[in-house]
N, C-alpha and C positions, 0 to 999 in steps of 0.2 A: 682489236678487230676494227676495221674501218667501217664507217657508216656511209652507205651510198644510197642514192635514189634510183629507182628503176620502175618501169611501167609494165604491168602484167595484165593479160586479158584472159579471163576465165569464163567458162560456159557451164551453167548448171540449171537445174529445174527446181522450181519451188511453187507452192500454191499461194496465190495472192487472193485474199478474200476481200473484195471491194465492198463498200457499204451496201451497194445495190444487190450483190450476190448474197450477202448476209441477210438482207431483207427477204429475198426469195426463199432462202432456207427456213427462216422463221415463219413465213407464211405457210410453209408445208406442214409444220407441226401444230398449227393452230386448229382448234375445233371450229365447227361452223358458226357457233355463237361468238367466239373470240374473233374470228375472221370478220364477221359482220360489224363488230365494234371497231375493228381496225379500219375497215373500209369507210365507215362513217366518219372517223377522224380524218382520213385522207381526203374525203369529199369536202370537208369543212375548210381545209387549209390549202387545197389545190384547186384554183378556179378553172382549170382545163379538164377536170374530170367530171363526168356526168353519170348518173345512175340510170340504168335502163328500166323503164316502167312499162307495164301494160303488155308484156309478152313480145311476140314477134312483130306486131304492128308498130310498137314503139321502137323496136330495133331497126326497122326499115326507115323510120323517120329520123333516127338519131345519127348525127355525123359519125362516121367510122374512122378508126385509126388508119385505115387503108387509103383515106383520101390524101391527096398531095397538095397542101396549101401553097399559095404563092408566097415565096420567101421575100422579106423586105430587103432593101438594098444593103449590100455589104454582108449578107449572111448566106450560108449554104442552104440549099433546099433539103427538107427532110426526105429521107430515102423512102421510096414506095415499097410497100410490103403487102401485096395483094393477097397473100396467104393468111394474113392475120385475121382471126375470127374471134367472136365473143366466146366466153368460157362455156356457155351453154352448148356450143357446137361440139364440145368434147364430152357430152353427157352420156353417150352410148359407147359400148365396147366395139360396136361396128364402125365407129368413126375415129378410132385411134389413129394418130398420125404415124408416118413411117418411122423406122428406126433411125433415120438420119437426123430427126429432131433432137436437139440437145436436151438432156435431162436437167433436173434442178441441181444436181451435184456437179455440174460443169458450167462454166460461164460461156454463153454463146457469143459468137462474133457478130459485129455490126458493121454496116457500111461506113466507110470513112467519110462519106458525104453527108451522113445524117448529123443533126445538131446534137450529137452525144459524145463529143470528143473528150469530155471530162468524166466519162463513166469509169475510166480506168484509174482515176486519180486516187491516191491514198491520203489518209489524214483527215483532220476535221474539215478542211475546206471542201472536200468532195461531198460530204453529206450535211453541210451546215444547215440547209433549208429543210432537212428531214427530221429535225429534232422533235416535232410534234408527233411523229409516228415511231419514236424510238422506244426500245424495250429495256433500256438501261435503267438500273435501280436508282441511280442518282437523279434521274429525270422525274421520278415519281413524286407527287405532291403528298401533303398530309392526309388528304382524303383517301388516297390509294393505299396508305400504310395502315389505316385503321382495320381492326379485326372485322371480318365479315360475319353475317348471321349464318349459323349452321342450319342447313335445310334438313328436313326429315329424312330424305333419301341419303344424304351424306352421313347423318347420324347412324342410320341403320346399316349403311354400307361399311362404315368403320367397324361396327360390331361383327358384321358377317366375316370380314377379313381376319378378325381375331379368333372367332369361334368356329368358323367353317374353313377347314384346310383343304378339302378335296376340291379341285378346280371344277369338276362336273357338278358337284353340289352348289358351288358358287354360281354357276350358270343358271341352275334351277332357282336358287334364291334370288338372283337378279331378275328373273322372269316374274316371280311373285311380287317383288318390290315395285316393278314397273306397273303392276295391276292395282296398286293401292289407290283408293279413292280419297276424297277430301277429308273423310272422317278417320282414315287409317285402317279401313277394312280391306281385306283381300277380295278382289272380284274374280280371280281365276280359280277354277276348280282343279284340285290335284289330279283328277282323272283326265281332264282336258289337257293339262300341262304334260302329263305322262305321254299322251298320244302325240302331242305337238313335238316334244323333245325326243321321243323314241326311247323312253325308259320305263321302269316299273312304277306302278301307283304307290307302292310302299315307300319307294325312295322319295318321291315328291311329297308324300304325306310326312315323311320323317324330316325333310328339310323345312316344311311349313311349321312343324312342331318346334324346330330350333328357332325359327324366326319369331314365333309367338312367345318365346322366353326372353326376347330382347326388351330393352328399355325404349320407350315408356311402356309400362305394364298395360296389357290389353291390346297392343298393336298387332296387326296382321290377323285379327280375328275375322271370321267369315260372316258373323251377324252380331246383333246386340247381345244376345244371350251368351255367346262364346266370349265376347269382349269382357262382360262383367264377370264371367266365370274365371277367366284368366287373372283378373285383378284380385278376386277373392282368394284364389289359390295362391297368389303371390303373397297375400297377407296372412295365409294359413287360416282362413275363415270359411272355407268351402266345406261346411258340414252338411249332413243330409237334409236338415231343415232349410238351409240356405239354397241347396240344390233344388229342392222342391219349389221354393219361391221363384227361382230362375226359370223353372219349367212352366210357370204360370204367370209370365209377365203380362199377358193380356188381361188377367184379373187384376193385376196391380194397376194397369192403366184405367180399368173401369172402377177402381177403388172398392172392389168387393172384398173388404177386409174380413168379413165374417167367414166367407168360404175359404179364404186363404189361411186363416188361423186354424180352421178345421183340417185343411189339407196338411199343413205343416205341424199340427199337433203341438201348438205352443200357446201360452197365455198372452194376455194383452201386453204385459211389460216386455216379454221376449220379442213379441211381434213388432212392437214399436222400435226396439233396438235394431232388429233386422232391417226395417225400413230405413232407419237412419243410416245404417251402413251402406245400404243400397244407394241412397241419395248421395253419399259421399264419393261414390265411384265416378269415373270419367267415361261417359258413353262415347266420346269422340276424342281419343287420345292424340290424334294428329293435330288438333287445333292448338295445342300448346306451342307448336312450331309456327306460329303466325297465321294458322288457318289456311295455309297454302297447300294444295295437293302436291303429291310427288310429281315433279315435272316429267312428262314423257320424253324419252330420248328421241331427238330428231335425227333420223339416219342420214348419213352422207351418201350411201350407196343403196340402191334398190335392186333386189334380185328376185326374179320369178321364173317359173318353169315355162318353157315354150310348148305349144301344143304338140309339135312333132318330136319332142325330146330335147334334152339339153337345157342350158340355163341362159337367160337374158339378163345382162347386167348393165345398169345405167346409173349416172349420178342423179341425185335428187335435185331437180331444177328449182324446187321451192327454197332450198337452203344454199343454193349456189349463187354467190354475189355476182352481179353483172354490171360492169362499169365500162365506159368507152371514153375515148379522148375526143374532145370537141375541137377538131382540127380547123373548122371554119372560124371559130372564135379566136384561135391562136393566130390565124392569118390576119384577122382584123386588128388585133391589139399589137401584134409584132410589127406591123407596118407603121404604127403610130408612136413607137418608142423612139425617143430622141436621145436620152441619156444612156450611157454604156451600162450603168447598173440596172436600169429597167430592162434592157435587152438581155442581159445575163440572167435576170430573174425569170423572165418569160421563157427563155430557152431551157433553163434548169427545170422549171415546172413541167414543161413539155416533155423533156427527157424522163423525168420522174414518173409522169403519167403513163408514158409508153412502156416503161419498165414494169410498172405495177400491172398493167393489163396483160403483158406478156408473162409475168410471173403467175398470174391467176390462171392463164391458159396452161402453163406447164404444171401447175399444182393439180388442176383437174385431170390432166392426162396421166400424171404419175399415180394419183390415187386410183384411177380406173385400171391402169396396168397392174398394180399390186392386187387389187380386189379380184380381177379376172384370174390371175395366177393362183390366188388362195382358193377360189371356188373350184378351179380345175384340180388342184391337189387334194382338196377335202371333199370331193364329190361323194364319197361314201358317207360322210356325216350328214349331208343334206338329204340323202336318200334313205338311210337306215338308222340314224340316230347317233348318240354320243359314244356308243361302244365301237364305232367305226372311225373314230378320229385317227388320223395318220400322224406320225412324228413329223414335225415341220420346224425348220429354223429360218432365221432371217437370210442366211446365206443361200438356202434353196431357192427362195424367191428372187434374191438379188442377182443370182447368176443367170436366171432365165430372162429377166427383164433388162439385164446388163446395166445395173445401177449399183451403187455402194450400199453396204449393209446399213450404214447410218441413215441413208435416205429411206430405206424400207422401214426402219425403226421409227422415224419421224412420221411416216405415212400412217402406220398402224396405231399410233398414239392418239387417243381421243377421237377416233373415227369409228363410226358404227355402220353396220350393214343390216338392212331389213331383208330377212330370208323367210321362206315358208315355215321354218321352225322357230321363228322369233327374231328379235333384234339383238345382235351380238357385236361387241367391240372386236376389231380385227385382231387384237392381241390374243383373244381366246383361242384362235386356231393354230397358235404356235405352241407345240408340245415337245417334251423330251422324248427320247427313243430308247427302246430296250431291244437287244439283239434277239433274233430268232434262232431256233435250233438248227434249221436247215438253211440258214441265211435269211436275209431280209431284216426288217425292223418292225417293231410294234410301238404304238404310242403308250407312254407311261400312264396317261389318263385312262386309256382303254384297258390297260392291265389292272389298274386300281378298280375300275368298274367291274372287271371280271372277278377279281378277288372278293369284292363285296357280294356279287351275285352268287358265288359258290358258298360263301358263309351263310347268306340268307336262306339258301336252299338246303342246308345241312339238317340232318335228323337228330333229335335229342340223344338217340342211342349211338350215333356215329358222328361225333363232333370232329371237325377237320382240324388237324394240327398244321403248323406252318410247313413241316416236312411233307405232309400229304398235299398241301396246296402247291408246293413246288413240283411234286410229281405230276399233279393234274395239269398244271400250267405247261410243263415241259411236254406232256403228251399232246397238248394243243399247239405245240410249236413255239412256245415262249421260253427262251433260255434265261432263267432268273435264279438268283441266289436266295438262300433262306433268309439271310439278314435283310435283303431287299423286300421280301414278302412281309417280314416283321415290321420294317419301317413303314411300308405302305399301310399295313393294318393299323399301326399305332397312329398314323397321320389321319386315318378315318375314324379314330376313336373306337375301334373295335377291340374288345378285351381278348385276352389270350384264350386258347382252347380250354385250359383248366378252369378259368373263370366262367367261360360260357357253359361248360359242362355243369358247374355248380348251380348257375342260374337256372338252367333248364331242368335240373333235378328238383329244385325248389318250386318251380312254376307249377300251378294247378293243372 
């Protein structure tokens, strides 16, 4: 077979992920604290970036990216972009840009006259000056590889994910953990939590009881007496005499030992041992984690009800980073550059600053679009409680806002929304679905909630079996199999009907 040379022309489509586009996608999945750290690093290494301070007055005095600086000799002028605004301008759902704006999962086009001709370059040369903001593991120093101190909230959250399987109970548990004070006591009342989240008091009290069994012993108590009681019960030392001592802590503080010994009906030796055990307890179990209180979650989105009905959604301006490009400074230093390397450095930093500001604008817009659609789809939850959660997937939101599912997944990670029912991560509103008898779908979490409600309301003489639960749910329009009911019941750690019947027969 002869070997010949020939020239072929082929046309195809492929996705080119430039370093700048990768940066924009990474910005989208960062939390507000991580984004603040990243912006701080960019401000340190890029002299053309400026932080906006002092609200709108500072914004008016700060040079905007829309300004068109005079270009030095031999360089093209930066393209004017009068529509470019600060990221705070996208903080309200009423100010969302039109659908023509490019989302974060597509690379926008730029004017050929702008000093950004190298934005499409691939390879190390295109992002050589961006190494200070890189997320690559090989760029991490020794300090960044050291193990971090585990906070109290992380410690309790890890236990909750292991011991609490019901997503609704996890929402309730997260609400209690957010209310911990610096001593480790819960400041939220179960009745108030039940009213806020739209569920039964028995359920919130049950979740609180599970949290009180976590490590460290005594955590999530509502007062000092309950904190000491939980620790003594954990040590199997909560006898009637010790319970009487805990009921009279005011006498212990006044050192009225004679009256205490009479109330507890113990002699001097036993009483001294009881006091020694009481002193060995930890009245503030949270202090062993560095004495830092559980940090409150800073919401990225704020939602509240409008007086005339409906919901108003806006980005939290306190957590929204605001940076601008100092175009006048760029004009001044660019005209003084004599060496080619200096001109290339200034132009590259100017391009990087413009791209960062635009990426922040797109990030704010995308978060607001996703949050607005979630609120629209989960309106029943915000009005009636957890039993009205609708089945929701990433695709449902992605199709409406015309973005990719991966973009929606990045937006909903580590993003929190403050609502009238509390602060929730956006991931909480995505639930699996169960088909209905007459069509339609039901949220799996709502079905679990209904199963628990039916079992909690059963009578001792008429304990509900799994088959009975299936019939009752189908009568309510939920098409569910018996094995699914059994799986949901076991995931909520509810015993079988036989075990429940025995327990209620033995109960006084």
